[in-house]
N, C-alpha and C positions, 0 to 999 in steps of 0.2 A: 462461463459464469457471466452474467451480465454485470457491468460496472457498477451499478446501483447496489445490486446484491452483494456484490464483492465488497464494497465500501461498508455496507452494513454489517457484514460477516466480520471485516476487520475491527470495526468499532465494537463490536459485541465481544470481542476477546478480553480476557482479564489481564490486568497489569502483572506483570510487566511486558507481556507479549505484544498486547495492542501498540505501546509506543516502540517497541523494537521493530515490529513489521512497518510502522509508518516511518520510522527514520530509515529503514533499509528503502522503502520505495523512494523517499526523498533522494537518498544517495544515489541511487541507480537513475532516478529520472533527471537528475541534475549532474550527470558525470562526477559525482562525488564532490560537487562544489556546495552542497547544503551547508547551512550553519549548525548543524545538529540540534536544532530546535524541532519539536514535534510539529510537523505540518498541519495545516487546518484541514478540515473535511473536504471544503471546496476544492483546495489545491490537490489533495489526493485524488478526488474525482477527476479533476482535470487532466492530471497525469496519466490516470489509468485509461480515461476515454481517449487520449492523443497517443497512447503508444501501444499498440497491440501486443507487441512483444513482452513489454513489461506487465500487462494485463494477465497475459497467459501464465507468465513466470510465476507472478505472485499467486495467482489463483491455483496453481499447481503445489506451490508450497503450502499455501493454506489448507488446501485439500487433505495433503499429507499430514500436516500438523494437525489438524481436527480430525 
C-alpha cells in the first residue's frame, strides 16, 4: 500500500481507532520515546515514508482490522 493511501486510510478510521493507530505508529517510529500526543499527518507520512518495515507492519494491521 502506498504511503499516501495508507495515511488516507488511517485518517479515515473512526475514533478511537484513528488515534490508537497513530499513537502506535508514533511509539514504533520513535522507539517508544513519543510523548503520547497524536502525531500530525505530516509526521505520520514522514515516518511511514522513511521506514519500510513500519509501513508494511501498519499496512498489514490496517488491512486485518478493516
